[in-house]
PQR file of N, CA, C, O and H, with PARSE charges and radii, in Angstrom:
ATOM      1  N   MET A   1      83.451 105.620  94.720 -0.4000 1.5000
ATOM      2  CA  MET A   1      82.864 106.382  95.566 -0.0000 2.0000
ATOM      3  C   MET A   1      83.163 107.582  94.974  0.5500 1.7000
ATOM      4  O   MET A   1      84.193 107.510  94.305 -0.5500 1.4000
ATOM      5  N   THR A   2      82.564 108.807  94.976 -0.4000 1.5000
ATOM      6  CA  THR A   2      83.275 110.166  94.762 -0.0000 2.0000
ATOM      7  C   THR A   2      83.503 110.795  95.631  0.5500 1.7000
ATOM      8  O   THR A   2      82.726 110.518  96.545 -0.5500 1.4000
ATOM      9  H   THR A   2      81.727 108.865  95.520  0.4000 1.0000
ATOM     10  N   ASN A   3      84.385 111.773  95.966 -0.4000 1.5000
ATOM     11  CA  ASN A   3      84.297 112.933  96.700 -0.0000 2.0000
ATOM     12  C   ASN A   3      83.644 114.243  96.657  0.5500 1.7000
ATOM     13  O   ASN A   3      84.094 114.823  95.669 -0.5500 1.4000
ATOM     14  H   ASN A   3      85.016 111.998  95.224  0.4000 1.0000
ATOM     15  N   ASN A   4      82.830 114.947  97.240 -0.4000 1.5000
ATOM     16  CA  ASN A   4      82.110 115.754  96.476 -0.0000 2.0000
ATOM     17  C   ASN A   4      82.742 116.781  97.410  0.5500 1.7000
ATOM     18  O   ASN A   4      82.166 117.863  97.298 -0.5500 1.4000
ATOM     19  H   ASN A   4      82.465 114.476  98.043  0.4000 1.0000
ATOM     20  N   LEU A   5      83.966 116.800  98.496 -0.4000 1.5000
ATOM     21  CA  LEU A   5      84.007 117.859  98.875 -0.0000 2.0000
ATOM     22  C   LEU A   5      85.087 118.467  97.932  0.5500 1.7000
ATOM     23  O   LEU A   5      85.824 117.825  97.183 -0.5500 1.4000
ATOM     24  H   LEU A   5      84.434 115.921  98.587  0.4000 1.0000
ATOM     25  N   LYS A   6      85.044 120.082  98.131 -0.4000 1.5000
ATOM     26  CA  LYS A   6      85.781 120.929  96.709 -0.0000 2.0000
ATOM     27  C   LYS A   6      87.166 121.066  97.546  0.5500 1.7000
ATOM     28  O   LYS A   6      87.186 120.777  98.742 -0.5500 1.4000
ATOM     29  H   LYS A   6      84.446 120.604  98.739  0.4000 1.0000
ATOM     30  N   SER A   7      88.320 121.521  96.862 -0.4000 1.5000
ATOM     31  CA  SER A   7      89.573 121.409  97.141 -0.0000 2.0000
ATOM     32  C   SER A   7      89.340 123.015  97.699  0.5500 1.7000
ATOM     33  O   SER A   7      88.634 123.704  96.961 -0.5500 1.4000
ATOM     34  H   SER A   7      88.304 121.756  95.890  0.4000 1.0000
ATOM     35  N   THR A   8      89.855 123.648  98.896 -0.4000 1.5000
ATOM     36  CA  THR A   8      90.213 123.981  99.505 -0.0000 2.0000
ATOM     37  C   THR A   8      91.387 124.960  99.443  0.5500 1.7000
ATOM     38  O   THR A   8      92.401 124.308  99.689 -0.5500 1.4000
ATOM     39  H   THR A   8      90.428 123.089  99.494  0.4000 1.0000
ATOM     40  N   THR A   9      91.715 126.352  99.202 -0.4000 1.5000
ATOM     41  CA  THR A   9      93.082 126.561  99.242 -0.0000 2.0000
ATOM     42  C   THR A   9      92.828 127.915 100.345  0.5500 1.7000
ATOM     43  O   THR A   9      91.808 128.584 100.503 -0.5500 1.4000
ATOM     44  H   THR A   9      90.891 126.882  99.002  0.4000 1.0000
ATOM     45  N   LEU A  10      93.990 128.009 100.931 -0.4000 1.5000
ATOM     46  CA  LEU A  10      94.259 129.267 101.806 -0.0000 2.0000
ATOM     47  C   LEU A  10      94.746 130.610 101.198  0.5500 1.7000
ATOM     48  O   LEU A  10      95.950 130.797 101.019 -0.5500 1.4000
ATOM     49  H   LEU A  10      94.819 127.466 100.802  0.4000 1.0000
ATOM     50  N   ASP A  11      94.080 131.281 100.970 -0.4000 1.5000
ATOM     51  CA  ASP A  11      94.530 132.601 100.063 -0.0000 2.0000
ATOM     52  C   ASP A  11      94.876 133.296 101.644  0.5500 1.7000
ATOM     53  O   ASP A  11      94.177 133.245 102.656 -0.5500 1.4000
ATOM     54  H   ASP A  11      93.103 131.129 101.115  0.4000 1.0000
ATOM     55  N   ILE A  12      96.217 133.956 101.438 -0.4000 1.5000
ATOM     56  CA  ILE A  12      97.025 134.330 101.914 -0.0000 2.0000
ATOM     57  C   ILE A  12      96.578 136.402 101.982  0.5500 1.7000
ATOM     58  O   ILE A  12      96.367 137.059 103.002 -0.5500 1.4000
ATOM     59  H   ILE A  12      96.785 133.998 100.616  0.4000 1.0000
ATOM     60  N   LYS A  13      96.573 136.794 100.836 -0.4000 1.5000
ATOM     61  CA  LYS A  13      96.308 137.958 100.656 -0.0000 2.0000
ATOM     62  C   LYS A  13      94.581 138.488 101.325  0.5500 1.7000
ATOM     63  O   LYS A  13      94.220 139.472 101.970 -0.5500 1.4000
ATOM     64  H   LYS A  13      96.745 136.260 100.007  0.4000 1.0000
ATOM     65  N   LYS A  14      93.778 137.161 100.725 -0.4000 1.5000
ATOM     66  CA  LYS A  14      92.030 137.346 101.396 -0.0000 2.0000
ATOM     67  C   LYS A  14      92.046 137.418 102.608  0.5500 1.7000
ATOM     68  O   LYS A  14      91.044 137.920 103.118 -0.5500 1.4000
ATOM     69  H   LYS A  14      94.071 136.361 100.201  0.4000 1.0000
ATOM     70  N   PHE A  15      93.004 137.022 103.395 -0.4000 1.5000
ATOM     71  CA  PHE A  15      93.060 136.442 104.860 -0.0000 2.0000
ATOM     72  C   PHE A  15      93.360 138.240 105.545  0.5500 1.7000
ATOM     73  O   PHE A  15      92.833 138.943 106.408 -0.5500 1.4000
ATOM     74  H   PHE A  15      93.817 136.614 102.980  0.4000 1.0000
ATOM     75  N   GLY A  16      94.072 138.326 104.935 -0.4000 1.5000
ATOM     76  CA  GLY A  16      94.797 139.480 105.246 -0.0000 2.0000
ATOM     77  C   GLY A  16      94.148 140.915 105.139  0.5500 1.7000
ATOM     78  O   GLY A  16      94.550 141.899 105.759 -0.5500 1.4000
ATOM     79  H   GLY A  16      94.500 137.754 104.234  0.4000 1.0000
ATOM     80  N   LEU A  17      92.835 140.881 104.052 -0.4000 1.5000
ATOM     81  CA  LEU A  17      92.202 141.672 104.171 -0.0000 2.0000
ATOM     82  C   LEU A  17      91.537 142.035 104.467  0.5500 1.7000
ATOM     83  O   LEU A  17      91.302 143.213 104.734 -0.5500 1.4000
ATOM     84  H   LEU A  17      92.509 140.081 103.548  0.4000 1.0000
ATOM     85  N   ASN A  18      90.546 140.510 104.588 -0.4000 1.5000
ATOM     86  CA  ASN A  18      89.189 140.295 105.551 -0.0000 2.0000
ATOM     87  C   ASN A  18      89.750 140.701 107.256  0.5500 1.7000
ATOM     88  O   ASN A  18      88.972 141.210 108.062 -0.5500 1.4000
ATOM     89  H   ASN A  18      90.737 139.552 104.371  0.4000 1.0000
ATOM     90  N   LEU A  19      90.959 140.431 107.544 -0.4000 1.5000
ATOM     91  CA  LEU A  19      91.284 140.847 109.050 -0.0000 2.0000
ATOM     92  C   LEU A  19      91.219 142.313 109.166  0.5500 1.7000
ATOM     93  O   LEU A  19      90.328 142.916 109.764 -0.5500 1.4000
ATOM     94  H   LEU A  19      91.592 140.018 106.888  0.4000 1.0000
ATOM     95  N   TRP A  20      92.227 142.853 108.552 -0.4000 1.5000
ATOM     96  CA  TRP A  20      91.787 144.145 108.416 -0.0000 2.0000
ATOM     97  C   TRP A  20      90.559 145.030 108.109  0.5500 1.7000
ATOM     98  O   TRP A  20      90.528 146.185 108.535 -0.5500 1.4000
ATOM     99  H   TRP A  20      92.951 142.363 108.066  0.4000 1.0000
ATOM    100  N   LYS A  21      89.597 144.540 107.415 -0.4000 1.5000
ATOM    101  CA  LYS A  21      88.599 144.883 106.938 -0.0000 2.0000
ATOM    102  C   LYS A  21      87.457 144.749 108.508  0.5500 1.7000
ATOM    103  O   LYS A  21      86.666 145.594 108.925 -0.5500 1.4000
ATOM    104  H   LYS A  21      89.622 143.602 107.069  0.4000 1.0000
ATOM    105  N   ILE A  22      87.772 143.399 109.067 -0.4000 1.5000
ATOM    106  CA  ILE A  22      86.468 143.363 110.728 -0.0000 2.0000
ATOM    107  C   ILE A  22      87.318 144.235 111.348  0.5500 1.7000
ATOM    108  O   ILE A  22      86.710 145.283 111.563 -0.5500 1.4000
ATOM    109  H   ILE A  22      88.415 142.712 108.728  0.4000 1.0000
ATOM    110  N   ARG A  23      88.807 144.293 111.855 -0.4000 1.5000
ATOM    111  CA  ARG A  23      89.412 145.017 112.845 -0.0000 2.0000
ATOM    112  C   ARG A  23      89.187 146.290 112.597  0.5500 1.7000
ATOM    113  O   ARG A  23      88.927 147.034 113.543 -0.5500 1.4000
ATOM    114  H   ARG A  23      89.301 143.442 111.680  0.4000 1.0000
ATOM    115  N   THR A  24      89.255 146.894 110.990 -0.4000 1.5000
ATOM    116  CA  THR A  24      88.962 148.426 111.191 -0.0000 2.0000
ATOM    117  C   THR A  24      87.108 148.699 111.784  0.5500 1.7000
ATOM    118  O   THR A  24      86.751 149.538 112.611 -0.5500 1.4000
ATOM    119  H   THR A  24      89.466 146.289 110.222  0.4000 1.0000
ATOM    120  N   ASP A  25      86.360 147.866 111.167 -0.4000 1.5000
ATOM    121  CA  ASP A  25      85.193 148.045 111.117 -0.0000 2.0000
ATOM    122  C   ASP A  25      84.669 147.759 112.397  0.5500 1.7000
ATOM    123  O   ASP A  25      83.563 148.272 112.567 -0.5500 1.4000
ATOM    124  H   ASP A  25      86.650 147.184 110.495  0.4000 1.0000
ATOM    125  N   LYS A  26      85.021 147.228 113.177 -0.4000 1.5000
ATOM    126  CA  LYS A  26      85.503 146.573 115.187 -0.0000 2.0000
ATOM    127  C   LYS A  26      85.530 148.520 115.318  0.5500 1.7000
ATOM    128  O   LYS A  26      84.578 149.178 115.736 -0.5500 1.4000
ATOM    129  H   LYS A  26      85.919 146.812 113.039  0.4000 1.0000
ATOM    130  N   GLY A  27      86.953 149.142 114.809 -0.4000 1.5000
ATOM    131  CA  GLY A  27      86.914 150.165 115.418 -0.0000 2.0000
ATOM    132  C   GLY A  27      88.516 149.536 116.835  0.5500 1.7000
ATOM    133  O   GLY A  27      88.590 149.891 118.012 -0.5500 1.4000
ATOM    134  H   GLY A  27      87.726 148.608 114.468  0.4000 1.0000
ATOM    135  N   MET A  28      89.262 148.819 116.265 -0.4000 1.5000
ATOM    136  CA  MET A  28      89.942 148.081 116.915 -0.0000 2.0000
ATOM    137  C   MET A  28      91.595 147.996 116.287  0.5500 1.7000
ATOM    138  O   MET A  28      91.886 147.091 115.505 -0.5500 1.4000
ATOM    139  H   MET A  28      89.202 148.532 115.309  0.4000 1.0000
ATOM    140  N   THR A  29      92.542 148.949 116.683 -0.4000 1.5000
ATOM    141  CA  THR A  29      93.600 149.184 116.689 -0.0000 2.0000
ATOM    142  C   THR A  29      94.311 147.626 116.061  0.5500 1.7000
ATOM    143  O   THR A  29      93.792 146.510 116.109 -0.5500 1.4000
ATOM    144  H   THR A  29      92.305 149.684 117.319  0.4000 1.0000
ATOM    145  N   ARG A  30      95.539 147.984 115.530 -0.4000 1.5000
ATOM    146  CA  ARG A  30      96.583 147.125 115.921 -0.0000 2.0000
ATOM    147  C   ARG A  30      97.218 146.195 117.381  0.5500 1.7000
ATOM    148  O   ARG A  30      97.434 145.075 117.844 -0.5500 1.4000
ATOM    149  H   ARG A  30      95.960 148.890 115.490  0.4000 1.0000
ATOM    150  N   GLU A  31      97.287 147.550 117.602 -0.4000 1.5000
ATOM    151  CA  GLU A  31      97.633 147.433 119.204 -0.0000 2.0000
ATOM    152  C   GLU A  31      96.663 146.158 120.554  0.5500 1.7000
ATOM    153  O   GLU A  31      96.989 145.364 121.436 -0.5500 1.4000
ATOM    154  H   GLU A  31      97.111 148.460 117.225  0.4000 1.0000
ATOM    155  N   ALA A  32      95.381 146.693 119.911 -0.4000 1.5000
ATOM    156  CA  ALA A  32      94.465 146.474 121.070 -0.0000 2.0000
ATOM    157  C   ALA A  32      94.649 144.360 120.437  0.5500 1.7000
ATOM    158  O   ALA A  32      94.845 143.390 121.169 -0.5500 1.4000
ATOM    159  H   ALA A  32      95.117 147.338 119.194  0.4000 1.0000
ATOM    160  N   LEU A  33      94.486 144.383 118.956 -0.4000 1.5000
ATOM    161  CA  LEU A  33      94.265 143.297 119.180 -0.0000 2.0000
ATOM    162  C   LEU A  33      95.225 142.342 119.183  0.5500 1.7000
ATOM    163  O   LEU A  33      95.055 141.124 119.231 -0.5500 1.4000
ATOM    164  H   LEU A  33      94.327 145.171 118.361  0.4000 1.0000
ATOM    165  N   ALA A  34      96.446 143.068 119.118 -0.4000 1.5000
ATOM    166  CA  ALA A  34      97.756 142.081 119.378 -0.0000 2.0000
ATOM    167  C   ALA A  34      97.571 142.018 121.207  0.5500 1.7000
ATOM    168  O   ALA A  34      97.842 140.933 121.723 -0.5500 1.4000
ATOM    169  H   ALA A  34      96.585 144.058 119.079  0.4000 1.0000
ATOM    170  N   ASP A  35      97.116 143.173 122.136 -0.4000 1.5000
ATOM    171  CA  ASP A  35      97.583 143.070 123.348 -0.0000 2.0000
ATOM    172  C   ASP A  35      96.278 141.651 123.559  0.5500 1.7000
ATOM    173  O   ASP A  35      96.381 140.710 124.346 -0.5500 1.4000
ATOM    174  H   ASP A  35      96.895 144.054 121.717  0.4000 1.0000
ATOM    175  N   ALA A  36      95.410 141.851 122.827 -0.4000 1.5000
ATOM    176  CA  ALA A  36      93.608 140.679 123.190 -0.0000 2.0000
ATOM    177  C   ALA A  36      94.240 139.208 122.934  0.5500 1.7000
ATOM    178  O   ALA A  36      93.725 138.361 123.664 -0.5500 1.4000
ATOM    179  H   ALA A  36      95.326 142.615 122.188  0.4000 1.0000
ATOM    180  N   ILE A  37      95.212 138.728 122.087 -0.4000 1.5000
ATOM    181  CA  ILE A  37      95.784 137.895 121.563 -0.0000 2.0000
ATOM    182  C   ILE A  37      97.406 137.075 122.562  0.5500 1.7000
ATOM    183  O   ILE A  37      98.059 136.045 122.726 -0.5500 1.4000
ATOM    184  H   ILE A  37      95.631 139.416 121.494  0.4000 1.0000
ATOM    185  N   GLY A  38      97.284 138.352 122.902 -0.4000 1.5000
ATOM    186  CA  GLY A  38      99.088 138.034 124.083 -0.0000 2.0000
ATOM    187  C   GLY A  38     100.041 138.291 123.214  0.5500 1.7000
ATOM    188  O   GLY A  38     101.141 137.798 123.462 -0.5500 1.4000
ATOM    189  H   GLY A  38      96.753 139.189 122.769  0.4000 1.0000
ATOM    190  N   LEU A  39      99.890 139.108 121.992 -0.4000 1.5000
ATOM    191  CA  LEU A  39     101.345 139.393 121.569 -0.0000 2.0000
ATOM    192  C   LEU A  39     101.665 140.493 122.408  0.5500 1.7000
ATOM    193  O   LEU A  39     100.893 141.178 123.079 -0.5500 1.4000
ATOM    194  H   LEU A  39      98.996 139.508 121.791  0.4000 1.0000
ATOM    195  N   ALA A  40     103.192 140.601 122.261 -0.4000 1.5000
ATOM    196  CA  ALA A  40     104.093 142.047 123.038 -0.0000 2.0000
ATOM    197  C   ALA A  40     104.019 142.515 121.915  0.5500 1.7000
ATOM    198  O   ALA A  40     103.490 143.566 122.276 -0.5500 1.4000
ATOM    199  H   ALA A  40     103.820 140.045 121.716  0.4000 1.0000
ATOM    200  N   ASP A  41     104.152 142.688 120.228 -0.4000 1.5000
ATOM    201  CA  ASP A  41     104.291 143.597 118.978 -0.0000 2.0000
ATOM    202  C   ASP A  41     102.875 143.523 118.150  0.5500 1.7000
ATOM    203  O   ASP A  41     102.256 142.468 118.007 -0.5500 1.4000
ATOM    204  H   ASP A  41     104.583 141.834 119.936  0.4000 1.0000
ATOM    205  N   GLN A  42     102.508 144.607 117.698 -0.4000 1.5000
ATOM    206  CA  GLN A  42     101.531 144.711 116.746 -0.0000 2.0000
ATOM    207  C   GLN A  42     102.145 144.444 115.907  0.5500 1.7000
ATOM    208  O   GLN A  42     101.349 144.440 114.968 -0.5500 1.4000
ATOM    209  H   GLN A  42     103.011 145.464 117.814  0.4000 1.0000
ATOM    210  N   ARG A  43     103.388 144.114 115.420 -0.4000 1.5000
ATOM    211  CA  ARG A  43     104.115 143.979 113.774 -0.0000 2.0000
ATOM    212  C   ARG A  43     103.473 142.673 113.149  0.5500 1.7000
ATOM    213  O   ARG A  43     103.478 142.492 111.931 -0.5500 1.4000
ATOM    214  H   ARG A  43     104.035 144.117 116.183  0.4000 1.0000
ATOM    215  N   ILE A  44     102.900 141.739 114.075 -0.4000 1.5000
ATOM    216  CA  ILE A  44     103.011 140.471 113.540 -0.0000 2.0000
ATOM    217  C   ILE A  44     100.707 140.712 112.969  0.5500 1.7000
ATOM    218  O   ILE A  44      99.836 139.978 112.501 -0.5500 1.4000
ATOM    219  H   ILE A  44     102.897 141.886 115.064  0.4000 1.0000
ATOM    220  N   ILE A  45     100.754 141.379 113.187 -0.4000 1.5000
ATOM    221  CA  ILE A  45      99.299 141.735 112.861 -0.0000 2.0000
ATOM    222  C   ILE A  45      99.286 142.272 111.499  0.5500 1.7000
ATOM    223  O   ILE A  45      98.588 141.864 110.570 -0.5500 1.4000
ATOM    224  H   ILE A  45     101.462 141.975 113.567  0.4000 1.0000
ATOM    225  N   TYR A  46     100.451 143.591 111.473 -0.4000 1.5000
ATOM    226  CA  TYR A  46     100.482 144.097 110.458 -0.0000 2.0000
ATOM    227  C   TYR A  46     101.074 143.065 109.420  0.5500 1.7000
ATOM    228  O   TYR A  46     100.642 143.009 108.269 -0.5500 1.4000
ATOM    229  H   TYR A  46     101.018 143.922 112.228  0.4000 1.0000
ATOM    230  N   ASP A  47     101.956 142.357 109.827 -0.4000 1.5000
ATOM    231  CA  ASP A  47     102.621 141.172 108.538 -0.0000 2.0000
ATOM    232  C   ASP A  47     100.841 140.087 108.109  0.5500 1.7000
ATOM    233  O   ASP A  47     100.472 139.661 107.014 -0.5500 1.4000
ATOM    234  H   ASP A  47     102.307 142.403 110.762  0.4000 1.0000
ATOM    235  N   TYR A  48     100.262 139.991 109.256 -0.4000 1.5000
ATOM    236  CA  TYR A  48      98.896 139.529 108.555 -0.0000 2.0000
ATOM    237  C   TYR A  48      98.394 139.785 107.600  0.5500 1.7000
ATOM    238  O   TYR A  48      98.251 139.084 106.598 -0.5500 1.4000
ATOM    239  H   TYR A  48     100.561 140.336 110.145  0.4000 1.0000
ATOM    240  N   GLU A  49      97.980 141.101 107.854 -0.4000 1.5000
ATOM    241  CA  GLU A  49      97.149 142.493 107.220 -0.0000 2.0000
ATOM    242  C   GLU A  49      97.639 142.457 105.547  0.5500 1.7000
ATOM    243  O   GLU A  49      97.017 142.483 104.485 -0.5500 1.4000
ATOM    244  H   GLU A  49      98.097 141.670 108.668  0.4000 1.0000
ATOM    245  N   ASN A  50      99.098 142.385 105.921 -0.4000 1.5000
ATOM    246  CA  ASN A  50     100.083 142.519 104.411 -0.0000 2.0000
ATOM    247  C   ASN A  50     100.156 141.774 103.812  0.5500 1.7000
ATOM    248  O   ASN A  50     100.589 142.192 102.738 -0.5500 1.4000
ATOM    249  H   ASN A  50      99.604 142.364 106.783  0.4000 1.0000
ATOM    250  N   GLY A  51      99.882 140.103 103.777 -0.4000 1.5000
ATOM    251  CA  GLY A  51     100.302 139.078 103.592 -0.0000 2.0000
ATOM    252  C   GLY A  51     101.519 138.378 103.222  0.5500 1.7000
ATOM    253  O   GLY A  51     101.876 137.654 102.293 -0.5500 1.4000
ATOM    254  H   GLY A  51      99.531 139.764 104.650  0.4000 1.0000
ATOM    255  N   ILE A  52     102.122 138.944 104.481 -0.4000 1.5000
ATOM    256  CA  ILE A  52     103.449 138.628 104.584 -0.0000 2.0000
ATOM    257  C   ILE A  52     104.169 137.618 105.646  0.5500 1.7000
ATOM    258  O   ILE A  52     105.354 137.289 105.710 -0.5500 1.4000
ATOM    259  H   ILE A  52     101.832 139.533 105.236  0.4000 1.0000
ATOM    260  N   LYS A  53     102.860 137.166 106.605 -0.4000 1.5000
ATOM    261  CA  LYS A  53     102.893 136.339 107.291 -0.0000 2.0000
ATOM    262  C   LYS A  53     101.500 135.794 107.436  0.5500 1.7000
ATOM    263  O   LYS A  53     100.538 136.529 107.214 -0.5500 1.4000
ATOM    264  H   LYS A  53     101.898 137.433 106.554  0.4000 1.0000
ATOM    265  N   PHE A  54     101.307 134.223 107.888 -0.4000 1.5000
ATOM    266  CA  PHE A  54     100.232 133.546 107.603 -0.0000 2.0000
ATOM    267  C   PHE A  54      99.853 132.866 109.193  0.5500 1.7000
ATOM    268  O   PHE A  54     100.581 131.910 109.461 -0.5500 1.4000
ATOM    269  H   PHE A  54     102.088 133.626 108.068  0.4000 1.0000
ATOM    270  N   PRO A  55      99.167 133.104 109.916 -0.5600 1.5000
ATOM    271  CA  PRO A  55      99.317 132.489 111.472  0.2800 2.0000
ATOM    272  C   PRO A  55      98.640 130.840 111.531  0.5500 1.7000
ATOM    273  O   PRO A  55      98.047 130.264 110.619 -0.5500 1.4000
ATOM    274  N   LYS A  56      98.836 130.512 112.406 -0.4000 1.5000
ATOM    275  CA  LYS A  56      98.874 128.995 112.157 -0.0000 2.0000
ATOM    276  C   LYS A  56      97.070 129.288 113.119  0.5500 1.7000
ATOM    277  O   LYS A  56      96.582 130.243 113.723 -0.5500 1.4000
ATOM    278  H   LYS A  56      99.317 130.979 113.148  0.4000 1.0000
ATOM    279  N   LEU A  57      96.649 128.025 112.821 -0.4000 1.5000
ATOM    280  CA  LEU A  57      95.373 128.063 113.016 -0.0000 2.0000
ATOM    281  C   LEU A  57      95.017 128.323 114.614  0.5500 1.7000
ATOM    282  O   LEU A  57      93.914 128.760 114.944 -0.5500 1.4000
ATOM    283  H   LEU A  57      97.046 127.249 112.330  0.4000 1.0000
ATOM    284  N   GLU A  58      95.865 128.070 115.398 -0.4000 1.5000
ATOM    285  CA  GLU A  58      95.526 128.487 116.862 -0.0000 2.0000
ATOM    286  C   GLU A  58      95.101 129.775 116.429  0.5500 1.7000
ATOM    287  O   GLU A  58      93.964 130.228 116.563 -0.5500 1.4000
ATOM    288  H   GLU A  58      96.761 127.715 115.130  0.4000 1.0000
ATOM    289  N   ARG A  59      96.008 130.299 115.939 -0.4000 1.5000
ATOM    290  CA  ARG A  59      95.973 131.797 116.338 -0.0000 2.0000
ATOM    291  C   ARG A  59      95.259 132.757 115.608  0.5500 1.7000
ATOM    292  O   ARG A  59      95.153 133.952 115.884 -0.5500 1.4000
ATOM    293  H   ARG A  59      96.932 129.931 115.830  0.4000 1.0000
ATOM    294  N   ALA A  60      94.566 131.890 114.242 -0.4000 1.5000
ATOM    295  CA  ALA A  60      93.579 132.619 113.673 -0.0000 2.0000
ATOM    296  C   ALA A  60      92.685 132.520 114.333  0.5500 1.7000
ATOM    297  O   ALA A  60      91.903 133.470 114.297 -0.5500 1.4000
ATOM    298  H   ALA A  60      94.652 130.919 114.018  0.4000 1.0000
ATOM    299  N   LEU A  61      92.328 131.286 115.304 -0.4000 1.5000
ATOM    300  CA  LEU A  61      91.267 131.234 115.853 -0.0000 2.0000
ATOM    301  C   LEU A  61      91.258 132.240 116.966  0.5500 1.7000
ATOM    302  O   LEU A  61      90.169 132.786 117.147 -0.5500 1.4000
ATOM    303  H   LEU A  61      92.963 130.514 115.334  0.4000 1.0000
ATOM    304  N   LEU A  62      92.286 132.613 117.782 -0.4000 1.5000
ATOM    305  CA  LEU A  62      92.295 133.347 118.728 -0.0000 2.0000
ATOM    306  C   LEU A  62      91.879 134.784 118.285  0.5500 1.7000
ATOM    307  O   LEU A  62      91.138 135.545 118.908 -0.5500 1.4000
ATOM    308  H   LEU A  62      93.171 132.169 117.635  0.4000 1.0000
ATOM    309  N   ILE A  63      92.495 135.009 117.097 -0.4000 1.5000
ATOM    310  CA  ILE A  63      91.936 136.227 116.520 -0.0000 2.0000
ATOM    311  C   ILE A  63      90.681 136.368 116.431  0.5500 1.7000
ATOM    312  O   ILE A  63      90.216 137.170 117.241 -0.5500 1.4000
ATOM    313  H   ILE A  63      93.097 134.390 116.592  0.4000 1.0000
ATOM    314  N   ALA A  64      89.858 135.810 115.642 -0.4000 1.5000
ATOM    315  CA  ALA A  64      88.593 135.874 115.055 -0.0000 2.0000
ATOM    316  C   ALA A  64      87.713 135.618 116.425  0.5500 1.7000
ATOM    317  O   ALA A  64      86.704 136.321 116.464 -0.5500 1.4000
ATOM    318  H   ALA A  64      90.236 135.159 114.984  0.4000 1.0000
ATOM    319  N   MET A  65      87.948 134.533 117.831 -0.4000 1.5000
ATOM    320  CA  MET A  65      87.323 135.364 118.855 -0.0000 2.0000
ATOM    321  C   MET A  65      87.616 136.852 119.620  0.5500 1.7000
ATOM    322  O   MET A  65      86.777 137.426 120.314 -0.5500 1.4000
ATOM    323  H   MET A  65      88.768 133.962 117.799  0.4000 1.0000
ATOM    324  N   ALA A  66      88.620 137.220 119.420 -0.4000 1.5000
ATOM    325  CA  ALA A  66      89.224 138.670 119.763 -0.0000 2.0000
ATOM    326  C   ALA A  66      87.782 139.625 118.788  0.5500 1.7000
ATOM    327  O   ALA A  66      86.900 140.421 119.113 -0.5500 1.4000
ATOM    328  H   ALA A  66      89.302 136.754 118.856  0.4000 1.0000
ATOM    329  N   LEU A  67      88.232 138.961 117.500 -0.4000 1.5000
ATOM    330  CA  LEU A  67      87.105 140.260 116.973 -0.0000 2.0000
ATOM    331  C   LEU A  67      85.682 139.996 117.118  0.5500 1.7000
ATOM    332  O   LEU A  67      84.802 140.739 116.684 -0.5500 1.4000
ATOM    333  H   LEU A  67      88.948 138.314 117.236  0.4000 1.0000
ATOM    334  N   GLY A  68      85.494 138.919 117.739 -0.4000 1.5000
ATOM    335  CA  GLY A  68      83.837 138.471 117.553 -0.0000 2.0000
ATOM    336  C   GLY A  68      83.433 137.776 116.657  0.5500 1.7000
ATOM    337  O   GLY A  68      82.270 137.391 116.538 -0.5500 1.4000
ATOM    338  H   GLY A  68      86.208 138.315 118.092  0.4000 1.0000
ATOM    339  N   VAL A  69      84.354 137.531 115.916 -0.4000 1.5000
ATOM    340  CA  VAL A  69      83.528 136.668 114.472 -0.0000 2.0000
ATOM    341  C   VAL A  69      83.860 135.188 114.207  0.5500 1.7000
ATOM    342  O   VAL A  69      84.824 134.986 114.945 -0.5500 1.4000
ATOM    343  H   VAL A  69      85.298 137.844 116.012  0.4000 1.0000
ATOM    344  N   ASP A  70      83.680 134.435 113.778 -0.4000 1.5000
ATOM    345  CA  ASP A  70      83.788 133.228 113.259 -0.0000 2.0000
ATOM    346  C   ASP A  70      84.941 132.828 112.165  0.5500 1.7000
ATOM    347  O   ASP A  70      84.937 133.099 110.964 -0.5500 1.4000
ATOM    348  H   ASP A  70      82.897 134.599 113.178  0.4000 1.0000
ATOM    349  N   LEU A  71      85.699 132.275 112.737 -0.4000 1.5000
ATOM    350  CA  LEU A  71      86.975 131.222 111.908 -0.0000 2.0000
ATOM    351  C   LEU A  71      86.682 131.462 110.655  0.5500 1.7000
ATOM    352  O   LEU A  71      87.606 131.769 109.902 -0.5500 1.4000
ATOM    353  H   LEU A  71      85.703 132.055 113.713  0.4000 1.0000
ATOM    354  N   ASP A  72      85.272 131.372 110.129 -0.4000 1.5000
ATOM    355  CA  ASP A  72      85.110 131.071 108.588 -0.0000 2.0000
ATOM    356  C   ASP A  72      85.443 132.427 107.765  0.5500 1.7000
ATOM    357  O   ASP A  72      86.184 132.567 106.792 -0.5500 1.4000
ATOM    358  H   ASP A  72      84.522 131.123 110.741  0.4000 1.0000
ATOM    359  N   SER A  73      84.365 133.748 108.732 -0.4000 1.5000
ATOM    360  CA  SER A  73      84.537 134.417 107.842 -0.0000 2.0000
ATOM    361  C   SER A  73      85.737 135.767 107.963  0.5500 1.7000
ATOM    362  O   SER A  73      85.735 136.971 107.708 -0.5500 1.4000
ATOM    363  H   SER A  73      83.764 133.634 109.523  0.4000 1.0000
ATOM    364  N   MET A  74      87.095 134.361 108.719 -0.4000 1.5000
ATOM    365  CA  MET A  74      88.113 135.351 108.210 -0.0000 2.0000
ATOM    366  C   MET A  74      88.902 135.138 106.912  0.5500 1.7000
ATOM    367  O   MET A  74      89.854 135.794 106.489 -0.5500 1.4000
ATOM    368  H   MET A  74      87.096 133.382 108.925  0.4000 1.0000
ATOM    369  N   PHE A  75      88.169 133.855 106.270 -0.4000 1.5000
ATOM    370  CA  PHE A  75      88.484 133.032 104.827 -0.0000 2.0000
ATOM    371  C   PHE A  75      87.647 133.528 104.058  0.5500 1.7000
ATOM    372  O   PHE A  75      87.905 133.202 102.899 -0.5500 1.4000
ATOM    373  H   PHE A  75      87.396 133.322 106.614  0.4000 1.0000
ATOM    374  N   ARG A  76      86.467 134.374 104.169 -0.4000 1.5000
ATOM    375  CA  ARG A  76      85.696 134.422 102.832 -0.0000 2.0000
ATOM    376  C   ARG A  76      85.964 135.436 102.039  0.5500 1.7000
ATOM    377  O   ARG A  76      85.388 135.542 100.956 -0.5500 1.4000
ATOM    378  H   ARG A  76      86.257 134.639 105.110  0.4000 1.0000
TER
END
């Protein structure tokens, strides 16, 4: 039996760039996004956008929901 699934790696830089682009296209500040997902400080959003940190799946989903996009678009 062959496996038809392609291997997927998560690209932290691509995620960060997509996050920045989607957030700025929506006219949302880092502070507003942080507030929308229950963070006290926007610094973690900065870290995500700049490839310093990568969110856990649950937080990535919250970010996507706050931005009104599907989670997949955060990784394309």
